C-alpha positions as CSV (number, residue, x, y, z in Angstrom):
1,M,23.2,-144.2,-35.5
2,V,24.7,-142.3,-32.4
3,D,26.6,-144.8,-30.4
4,E,26.8,-142.7,-26.8
5,G,29.9,-144.6,-25.8
6,K,32.2,-143.5,-28.3
7,I,31.3,-140.8,-29.5
8,K,33.7,-138.4,-31.5
9,V,32.5,-134.4,-31.6
10,T,34.0,-131.8,-33.2
11,N,31.9,-127.7,-33.6
12,V,30.7,-125.9,-36.7
13,N,33.4,-123.4,-36.0
14,D,36.6,-125.6,-36.2
15,W,34.8,-127.9,-39.1
16,F,34.5,-124.5,-41.2
17,K,38.8,-124.2,-40.6
18,D,39.3,-127.5,-42.9
19,Y,38.1,-127.1,-46.5
20,H,34.6,-128.0,-47.6
21,S,32.6,-127.4,-51.1
22,D,29.6,-126.1,-51.2
23,T,27.4,-128.6,-51.4
24,E,28.7,-129.8,-47.9
25,K,28.5,-127.3,-46.6
26,R,24.6,-126.7,-47.8
27,E,23.9,-130.3,-46.4
28,L,25.2,-129.2,-43.6
29,F,22.7,-126.2,-43.2
30,L,19.8,-128.4,-43.8
31,Y,20.6,-130.9,-41.3
32,I,21.4,-127.8,-38.7
33,D,17.7,-127.0,-39.6
34,F,16.3,-130.0,-39.6
35,A,17.9,-130.2,-35.9
36,M,16.2,-126.6,-34.5
37,K,12.9,-127.6,-36.6
38,Y,12.9,-131.0,-34.3
39,V,13.4,-129.2,-30.9
40,H,11.3,-126.3,-32.2
41,A,8.7,-129.4,-32.8
42,R,9.1,-130.4,-28.8
43,G,8.6,-126.8,-26.8
44,Y,12.3,-125.9,-27.4
45,C,14.5,-123.2,-29.3
46,V,18.4,-122.1,-29.5
47,E,19.7,-119.9,-26.8
48,T,22.6,-119.0,-29.1
49,F,23.8,-119.5,-32.8
50,N,27.9,-119.5,-31.7
51,P,29.3,-122.1,-33.8
52,K,31.3,-123.3,-30.8
53,E,28.3,-124.7,-29.2
54,I,26.7,-126.3,-32.8
55,E,27.9,-129.6,-32.2
56,I,29.0,-132.6,-35.4
57,L,28.8,-136.1,-33.7
58,N,31.1,-138.8,-35.4
59,N,32.1,-136.4,-37.7
60,S,28.6,-137.1,-39.3
61,I,27.1,-133.7,-40.6
62,N,23.6,-135.5,-40.3
63,Q,24.4,-135.4,-36.5
64,I,23.8,-132.1,-35.1
65,K,23.5,-131.6,-31.2
66,F,22.9,-128.3,-30.4
67,N,24.6,-127.1,-26.7
68,T,22.7,-124.6,-25.9
69,L,18.6,-124.9,-25.4
70,L,15.7,-123.1,-23.7
71,K,12.4,-124.5,-22.6
72,M,9.7,-122.2,-24.5
73,P,7.2,-121.3,-22.9
74,E,3.9,-123.6,-23.2
75,D,0.6,-121.3,-22.6
76,D,1.8,-117.9,-24.9
77,Y,1.9,-119.3,-28.6
78,N,2.7,-116.0,-29.9
79,Y,5.4,-115.4,-27.9
80,Q,6.7,-119.5,-29.0
81,Q,6.3,-118.3,-32.7
82,K,8.7,-114.8,-31.8
83,L,11.5,-117.2,-30.4
84,I,10.6,-119.5,-33.6
85,N,11.2,-116.8,-35.8
86,E,14.2,-115.2,-34.4
87,D,15.8,-119.0,-34.1
88,I,15.0,-118.9,-38.2
89,L,16.6,-115.7,-38.7
90,N,19.9,-116.3,-36.5
91,S,20.7,-119.7,-38.6
92,S,20.2,-117.8,-41.9
93,A,22.3,-115.4,-40.0
94,L,25.5,-117.7,-39.4
95,Q,24.9,-119.5,-42.9
96,V,25.6,-116.5,-44.9
97,I,27.8,-115.5,-42.6
98,L,29.8,-118.8,-42.8
99,Y,29.1,-118.9,-46.7
100,S,31.0,-115.4,-46.9
101,K,33.8,-115.9,-44.5
102,F,32.4,-112.6,-42.5
103,P,33.9,-112.6,-38.6
104,L,30.9,-113.8,-36.7
105,N,29.7,-111.0,-34.6
106,T,28.8,-109.5,-38.1
107,K,25.2,-107.5,-36.9
108,I,22.1,-109.3,-38.3
109,E,21.0,-105.3,-39.7
110,F,24.6,-105.4,-41.7
111,L,23.3,-108.4,-43.4
112,K,19.9,-106.8,-44.6
113,E,21.4,-103.7,-45.8
114,H,24.0,-104.8,-47.6
115,F,22.4,-108.4,-48.8
116,D,22.3,-108.2,-52.5
117,E,26.5,-107.9,-51.6
118,F,26.3,-111.3,-50.2
119,T,24.4,-113.5,-53.1
120,T,27.6,-114.0,-54.9
121,F,29.0,-116.1,-52.1
122,L,25.6,-117.8,-51.7
123,P,24.1,-121.1,-53.8
124,E,22.4,-119.7,-56.4
125,T,19.5,-121.7,-56.0
126,D,19.2,-120.6,-52.0
127,I,19.5,-116.8,-52.3
128,P,15.5,-116.1,-52.0
129,Y,15.1,-118.3,-49.5
130,Y,18.2,-116.2,-48.0
131,R,16.5,-113.1,-49.1
132,G,13.2,-113.8,-47.8
133,V,14.4,-114.6,-44.6
134,I,16.9,-111.9,-43.7
135,E,15.4,-108.8,-45.6
136,R,11.4,-109.8,-45.6
137,G,11.3,-111.5,-42.4
138,A,10.1,-114.8,-44.1
139,S,9.7,-117.9,-41.1
140,V,10.1,-120.7,-43.3
141,Y,12.5,-123.4,-42.1
142,F,15.5,-123.9,-44.6
143,T,14.2,-127.9,-45.0
144,E,10.1,-126.6,-46.1
145,Y,12.4,-124.3,-48.9
146,E,14.2,-127.3,-50.0
147,L,11.6,-129.9,-49.8
148,E,9.3,-127.5,-51.5
149,R,11.9,-126.9,-54.3
150,V,13.0,-130.6,-54.8
151,K,9.5,-130.7,-55.5
152,R,8.9,-128.0,-58.3
153,E,12.4,-129.9,-60.3
154,N,10.3,-133.5,-60.0
155,D,7.4,-131.6,-61.7
156,A,9.5,-130.3,-64.2
157,L,10.8,-133.2,-64.8
158,E,8.2,-135.4,-65.3
159,K,6.5,-132.3,-67.7
160,E,9.7,-132.9,-69.9
161,L,9.0,-136.7,-69.4
162,N,5.5,-136.7,-70.5
163,A,6.5,-134.3,-73.3
164,L,8.9,-137.0,-74.8
165,N,6.2,-139.4,-74.4
166,D,9.4,-141.9,-74.3
167,N,9.3,-144.9,-72.1
168,S,12.8,-145.9,-72.4
169,V,13.5,-142.7,-70.8
170,K,11.5,-142.6,-68.1
171,S,12.3,-145.8,-66.9
172,F,16.2,-144.5,-66.2
173,T,14.9,-141.4,-65.3
174,K,14.1,-141.5,-61.0
175,K,13.0,-138.5,-59.8
176,K,14.5,-137.4,-55.9
177,D,12.6,-139.8,-53.2
178,L,11.6,-137.0,-50.5
179,S,11.1,-139.5,-48.0
180,S,14.4,-140.3,-47.5
181,M,15.5,-136.4,-48.1
182,F,13.3,-135.2,-45.4
183,S,13.2,-137.5,-42.5
184,N,15.7,-137.1,-39.8
185,D,14.2,-137.5,-36.6
186,K,15.8,-141.6,-35.8
187,I,18.5,-139.8,-35.3
188,N,17.6,-136.5,-33.6
189,N,15.8,-138.8,-31.3
190,A,18.5,-140.5,-30.3
191,I,20.6,-137.3,-30.0
192,Y,17.8,-135.1,-27.8
193,K,16.7,-137.8,-25.2
194,K,17.0,-135.9,-22.5
195,I,14.2,-133.4,-24.3
196,N,12.0,-136.5,-25.2
197,K,12.5,-137.7,-21.2
198,M,11.4,-135.0,-20.2
199,Q,8.3,-134.5,-22.7
200,D,7.3,-138.1,-21.3
201,S,7.4,-137.0,-17.9
202,A,5.5,-134.4,-18.7
203,F,3.0,-136.3,-19.8
204,L,3.0,-138.4,-17.1
205,N,1.8,-135.9,-15.0
206,I,-0.9,-134.4,-16.7
207,L,-2.0,-138.4,-16.6
208,L,-1.3,-138.4,-13.1
209,Y,-3.1,-135.0,-11.5
210,P,-6.4,-136.6,-12.5
211,L,-5.8,-140.4,-11.3
212,V,-4.8,-138.8,-7.9
213,F,-7.7,-136.5,-8.0
214,L,-9.5,-139.6,-8.3
215,V,-8.1,-141.8,-5.6
216,L,-8.7,-139.2,-3.1
217,V,-12.4,-138.0,-3.9
218,L,-12.9,-142.1,-3.8
219,V,-11.0,-142.0,0.0
220,Y,-13.8,-138.9,1.2
221,S,-16.3,-140.8,0.0
222,F,-15.4,-144.1,1.4
223,L,-14.7,-142.2,5.0
224,A,-18.0,-140.6,4.3
225,F,-20.0,-143.6,3.8
226,L,-18.3,-144.8,7.4
227,V,-19.2,-142.1,9.7
228,R,-22.8,-142.2,8.2
229,H,-23.5,-146.0,9.0
230,F,-21.1,-146.7,11.7
231,G,-20.8,-143.3,13.0
232,L,-16.9,-143.3,13.0
């Protein structure tokens, strides 16, 4: 859990200055996607994907904090979706650039035109995802892609075990626990408390307006009663 009193902070740019395996990089990108999806669900988008502005707290890659968030318009769903799609595209582009060690100012158009040349730097399992987002404009969260991929692996494993019909093998073979793999909200709740407080405030305001209106109506009715019966 995030300990506010003793937070150690680095950023994604500095994290990549040290050696990390592709597995570690991939886990980091999944947690960045978790955080992005979390803020989207609360009405915010990411202003910049500059890796210097994406923090890793306490040296834990599951503690991701975006420094620059923008409130999305509440009454324009189409524009919200446009901003979300742009975030997914920009996040994917950053990931490809970091995998390939290309300059951070590499344009998305360049990635799209030369995507096949970048595939040699990417995990083989994720090439369809990045191709879909960067080349074809798909709007899919990386974590959703991973969830579906793991589900397919689980289904394939289950079919193999059923074909073997060997209970001893089944008892020693465990499928991946998707519920634990795809739940990071407890940590994000702690990191993005300000967003949640603002949401709570907005919700209270929504409840407060009808209450104020009701009080005014009651006061007006009472004054009208006094005037009508006592001539005040």
